[in-house]
N, CA, C and O of each residue as an XYZ file, in Angstrom:
392
protein
N     -26.154     24.199      9.569
C     -25.207     23.406     10.261
C     -25.089     22.018      9.715
O     -26.115     21.349      9.599
N     -23.816     21.481      9.336
C     -23.763     20.294      8.703
C     -23.870     19.110      9.754
O     -23.573     19.363     10.921
N     -24.274     17.845      9.408
C     -24.352     16.823     10.382
C     -22.919     16.458     10.849
O     -21.925     16.663     10.153
N     -22.896     15.921     12.039
C     -21.619     15.395     12.527
C     -21.005     14.400     11.589
O     -21.705     13.582     10.993
N     -19.631     14.464     11.445
C     -18.952     13.493     10.411
C     -19.206     12.012     10.679
O     -19.133     11.204      9.753
N     -19.480     11.665     11.835
C     -19.756     10.202     12.075
C     -21.140      9.730     11.561
O     -21.411      8.530     11.519
N     -22.032     10.710     11.162
C     -23.301     10.334     10.651
C     -23.268     10.367      9.062
O     -24.282     10.108      8.414
N     -22.136     10.676      8.501
C     -22.120     10.783      6.960
C     -22.292      9.380      6.446
O     -22.977      9.219      5.437
N     -21.701      8.287      7.081
C     -21.749      7.024      6.645
C     -22.977      6.239      7.187
O     -23.348      6.446      8.342
N     -23.596      5.378      6.422
C     -24.667      4.621      7.019
C     -24.137      3.775      8.084
O     -23.045      3.229      7.931
N     -24.797      3.626      9.115
C     -24.416      2.932     10.258
C     -23.881      1.578      9.961
O     -22.828      1.196     10.471
N     -24.599      0.819      9.124
C     -24.270     -0.478      8.717
C     -22.870     -0.649      7.894
O     -22.324     -1.744      7.751
N     -22.408      0.469      7.420
C     -21.072      0.569      6.776
C     -19.953      0.972      7.560
O     -18.811      0.741      7.164
N     -20.177      1.544      8.620
C     -19.135      2.226      9.402
C     -18.074      1.194      9.929
O     -16.879      1.487      9.887
N     -18.489      0.032     10.407
C     -17.503     -0.980     10.862
C     -16.681     -1.404      9.825
O     -15.468     -1.497     10.013
N     -17.266     -1.714      8.588
C     -16.549     -2.262      7.500
C     -15.569     -1.273      6.820
O     -14.494     -1.622      6.332
N     -16.066      0.053      6.836
C     -15.096      0.991      6.320
C     -13.972      1.230      7.365
O     -12.805      1.330      6.986
N     -14.284      1.316      8.569
C     -13.109      1.631      9.600
C     -12.211      0.331      9.665
O     -11.043      0.510     10.010
N     -12.588     -0.855      9.395
C     -11.880     -2.125      9.540
C     -10.897     -2.025      8.274
O      -9.684     -2.196      8.399
N     -11.493     -1.744      7.083
C     -10.712     -1.644      5.810
C      -9.467     -0.671      5.999
O      -8.330     -1.002      5.663
N      -9.759      0.466      6.524
C      -8.754      1.428      6.686
C      -7.694      0.859      7.827
O      -6.481      0.836      7.619
N      -8.219      0.466      8.889
C      -7.250     -0.060      9.874
C      -6.413     -1.256      9.456
O      -5.229     -1.373      9.772
N      -7.069     -2.116      8.750
C      -6.343     -3.316      8.214
C      -5.192     -2.847      7.232
O      -4.091     -3.396      7.249
N      -5.496     -1.820      6.388
C      -4.486     -1.371      5.526
C      -3.319     -0.746      6.257
O      -2.170     -0.978      5.882
N      -3.578      0.046      7.298
C      -2.501      0.623      8.043
C      -1.766     -0.464      8.818
O      -0.538     -0.500      8.756
N      -2.423     -1.329      9.523
C      -1.762     -2.261     10.316
C      -1.049     -3.348      9.360
O      -0.020     -3.902      9.747
N      -1.554     -3.608      8.245
C      -0.821     -4.477      7.363
C       0.322     -3.866      6.843
O       1.277     -4.624      6.678
N       0.480     -2.643      6.530
C       1.688     -2.034      6.043
C       2.650     -1.953      7.157
O       3.845     -2.193      6.980
N       2.079     -1.566      8.486
C       2.962     -1.579      9.666
C       3.753     -2.955      9.877
O       4.952     -3.054     10.136
N       2.895     -3.928      9.723
C       3.620     -5.229      9.935
C       4.487     -5.614      8.780
O       5.485     -6.301      8.999
N       4.198     -5.240      7.602
C       5.278     -5.447      6.558
C       6.513     -4.674      6.718
O       7.610     -5.175      6.472
N       6.355     -3.370      7.155
C       7.618     -2.739      7.420
C       8.393     -3.177      8.581
O       9.622     -3.112      8.586
N       7.634     -3.669      9.670
C       8.189     -4.231     10.805
C       9.102     -5.438     10.444
O      10.272     -5.563     10.803
N       8.333     -6.375      9.617
C       9.059     -7.616      9.143
C      10.230     -7.266      8.366
O      11.208     -8.002      8.498
N      10.306     -6.311      7.608
C      11.483     -5.849      6.739
C      12.538     -5.349      7.615
O      13.705     -5.644      7.357
N      12.241     -4.602      8.653
C      13.283     -4.197      9.589
C      13.789     -5.268     10.352
O      14.934     -5.136     10.786
N      13.137     -6.357     10.618
C      13.708     -7.511     11.338
C      14.506     -8.418     10.384
O      15.429     -9.123     10.790
N      14.143     -8.373      9.197
C      14.843     -9.356      8.232
C      16.186     -8.680      7.567
O      17.122     -9.387      7.195
N      16.195     -7.409      7.463
C      17.230     -6.842      6.782
C      18.084     -6.097      7.902
O      17.552     -5.678      8.930
N      19.459     -5.960      7.631
C      20.346     -5.157      8.559
C      19.939     -3.711      8.443
O      19.606     -3.170      7.389
N      19.993     -3.180      9.541
C      19.810     -1.715      9.596
C      20.523     -0.833      8.605
O      19.986      0.159      8.114
N      21.602     -1.176      8.360
C      22.442     -0.303      7.363
C      22.181     -0.749      5.848
O      22.985     -0.438      4.969
N      21.097     -1.446      5.592
C      20.807     -1.807      4.256
C      20.423     -0.612      3.524
O      19.631      0.194      4.012
N      20.989     -0.446      2.280
C      20.561      0.672      1.525
C      19.210      0.456      0.732
O      19.096     -0.433     -0.112
N      18.306      1.238      1.027
C      16.933      1.059      0.450
C      17.038      0.985     -1.127
O      16.557      0.035     -1.745
N      17.632      1.940     -1.691
C      17.743      2.053     -3.085
C      18.432      0.872     -3.659
O      17.943      0.395     -4.683
N      19.554      0.299     -3.123
C      20.205     -0.789     -3.580
C      19.353     -2.019     -3.480
O      19.398     -2.825     -4.409
N      18.532     -2.256     -2.380
C      17.655     -3.316     -2.182
C      16.581     -3.334     -3.190
O      16.305     -4.364     -3.804
N      15.976     -2.228     -3.371
C      14.852     -2.103     -4.358
C      15.562     -2.422     -5.855
O      14.923     -3.101     -6.659
N      16.619     -2.021     -6.135
C      17.218     -2.328     -7.336
C      17.440     -3.726     -7.603
O      17.226     -4.228     -8.707
N      17.928     -4.447     -6.460
C      18.197     -5.851     -6.583
C      16.820     -6.610     -6.836
O      16.729     -7.506     -7.675
N      15.784     -6.194     -6.066
C      14.440     -6.896     -6.264
C      14.075     -6.626     -7.824
O      13.788     -7.561     -8.571
N      14.106     -5.357     -8.231
C      13.653     -5.123     -9.514
C      14.397     -5.879    -10.627
O      13.855     -6.276    -11.659
N      15.782     -6.047    -10.292
C      16.501     -6.743    -11.379
C      16.083     -8.195    -11.368
O      16.054     -8.822    -12.427
N      15.738     -8.789    -10.153
C      15.114    -10.169    -10.178
C      13.787    -10.301    -10.854
O      13.485    -11.288    -11.526
N      12.942     -9.191    -10.637
C      11.722     -9.129    -11.388
C      11.768     -9.215    -12.960
O      10.988     -9.823    -13.693
N      12.953     -8.400    -13.330
C      13.064     -8.296    -14.806
C      13.523     -9.589    -15.319
O      13.277     -9.828    -16.502
N      14.133    -10.441    -14.639
C      14.538    -11.705    -15.106
C      13.431    -12.695    -15.188
O      13.666    -13.747    -15.782
N      12.213    -12.488    -14.652
C      11.146    -13.422    -14.753
C      10.532    -13.297    -16.121
O      10.734    -12.316    -16.836
N       9.791    -14.297    -16.460
C       9.145    -14.468    -17.698
C       7.932    -13.333    -17.656
O       7.040    -13.412    -16.810
N       7.977    -12.340    -18.581
C       6.974    -11.432    -18.541
C       5.632    -11.962    -18.967
O       4.622    -11.406    -18.535
N       5.538    -13.006    -19.791
C       4.382    -13.615    -20.153
C       3.563    -14.311    -18.968
O       2.334    -14.374    -18.939
N       4.391    -14.802    -18.035
C       3.956    -15.559    -16.913
C       3.643    -14.554    -15.801
O       2.681    -14.774    -15.065
N       4.441    -13.408    -15.629
C       4.309    -12.380    -14.608
C       3.966    -11.092    -15.216
O       4.738    -10.161    -14.987
N       2.914    -10.875    -15.968
C       2.689     -9.565    -16.687
C       2.592     -8.368    -15.805
O       3.007     -7.264    -16.157
N       2.023     -8.614    -14.626
C       1.912     -7.377    -13.591
C       3.259     -6.912    -13.203
O       3.574     -5.728    -13.329
N       4.107     -7.853    -12.711
C       5.530     -7.565    -12.383
C       6.257     -6.798    -13.420
O       6.928     -5.796    -13.177
N       6.081     -7.339    -14.621
C       6.676     -6.789    -15.813
C       6.271     -5.237    -16.033
O       7.036     -4.441    -16.580
N       5.047     -4.908    -15.572
C       4.570     -3.499    -15.834
C       4.954     -2.607    -14.778
O       4.991     -1.395    -14.989
N       5.283     -3.161    -13.511
C       5.500     -2.216    -12.459
C       7.038     -2.268    -12.009
O       7.445     -1.464    -11.170
N       7.750     -3.074    -12.488
C       9.229     -3.111    -12.188
C       9.852     -1.850    -12.129
O      10.500     -1.544    -11.129
N       9.724     -1.033    -13.147
C      10.385      0.247    -13.305
C      10.080      1.181    -12.172
O      10.938      1.902    -11.662
N       8.735      1.138    -11.774
C       8.345      1.959    -10.652
C       8.826      1.551     -9.408
O       8.986      2.407     -8.538
N       9.110      0.259     -9.162
C       9.718     -0.253     -7.906
C      11.050      0.399     -7.586
O      11.287      0.747     -6.429
N      11.863      0.566     -8.491
C      13.207      1.153     -8.134
C      13.060      2.504     -7.486
O      13.741      2.740     -6.488
N      12.269      3.374     -7.938
C      12.275      4.784     -7.473
C      11.048      5.212     -6.698
O      10.853      6.401     -6.445
N      10.203      4.232     -6.310
C       8.981      4.667     -5.690
C       9.260      5.306     -4.312
O      10.183      4.965     -3.571
N       8.358      6.267     -4.057
C       8.414      6.962     -2.632
C       7.273      6.078     -1.814
O       6.098      6.007     -2.176
N       7.784      5.463     -0.731
C       6.866      4.672      0.033
C       5.813      5.517      0.689
O       4.663      5.081      0.742
N       6.088      6.595      1.152
C       5.061      7.531      1.788
C       4.056      7.955      0.769
O       2.869      8.015      1.093
N       4.464      8.267     -0.492
C       3.422      8.664     -1.559
C       2.515      7.388     -1.785
O       1.292      7.502     -1.865
N       3.136      6.208     -1.881
C       2.370      4.965     -2.101
C       1.422      4.837     -1.064
O       0.222      4.714     -1.313
N       1.934      4.861      0.229
C       1.044      4.733      1.441
C      -0.147      5.764      1.306
O      -1.298      5.385      1.523
N       0.103      6.925      0.985
C      -1.079      7.921      0.815
C      -1.882      7.585     -0.287
O      -3.098      7.730     -0.160
N      -1.389      7.129     -1.428
C      -2.242      6.751     -2.532
C      -3.258      5.593     -2.029
O      -4.422      5.559     -2.426
N      -2.765      4.726     -1.198
C      -3.544      3.605     -0.720
C      -4.610      4.094      0.160
O      -5.748      3.644      0.023
N      -4.336      5.001      1.078
C      -5.413      5.743      1.862
C      -6.407      6.402      0.978
O      -7.617      6.292      1.181
N      -5.913      7.071      0.019
C      -6.926      7.735     -0.839
C      -7.717      6.841     -1.631
O      -8.874      7.165     -1.900
N      -7.237      5.747     -2.041
C      -8.042      4.698     -2.741
C      -9.178      4.190     -1.750
O     -10.324      4.001     -2.158
N      -8.825      3.990     -0.498
C      -9.761      3.444      0.337
C     -10.835      4.533      0.727
O     -12.024      4.234      0.840
N     -10.404      5.686      0.908
C     -11.271      6.858      1.116
C     -12.210      7.083      0.021
O     -13.403      7.316      0.217
N     -11.641      7.009     -1.196
C     -12.606      7.085     -2.383
C     -13.749      5.892     -2.449
O     -14.917      6.024     -2.814
N     -13.127      4.766     -2.021
C     -14.134      3.704     -1.916
C     -15.266      3.926     -0.832
O     -16.438      3.612     -1.042
N     -14.841      4.460      0.272
C     -15.735      4.694      1.312
C     -16.715      5.911      0.995
O     -17.833      5.978      1.504
N     -16.244      6.809      0.170
C     -16.975      7.846     -0.348
C     -18.205      7.347     -1.240
O     -19.233      8.014     -1.366
N     -17.998      6.131     -1.832
C     -19.103      5.673     -2.709
C     -20.143      4.959     -1.789
O     -21.225      4.612     -2.262
N     -19.867      4.763     -0.639
C     -20.805      4.102      0.353
C     -21.816      5.248      0.955
O     -22.963      5.034      1.348
N     -21.203      6.383      0.941
C     -22.087      7.530      1.522
C     -23.371      7.714      0.865
O     -24.141      8.594      1.250
């Protein structure tokens, strides 16, 4: 019989791991809520992301190399996939604590 799941992590790491995951979820929830308050409900997501991507393209790529690298992904990204990728990154980090 395997140990209960709550005993997989060292007790000293449980609070930090749970806090990291919770803060990620709540942080994104806050970000989405802020966007919902700032933008009209009828805002077209694709058009909005294209506008932001266009603004990023106009920035100096030497000064903003990260934005230059990810701009193309911004236009068509799937928010749900990106959310799950973040969860997976956190869980992979938690797995290293075990």
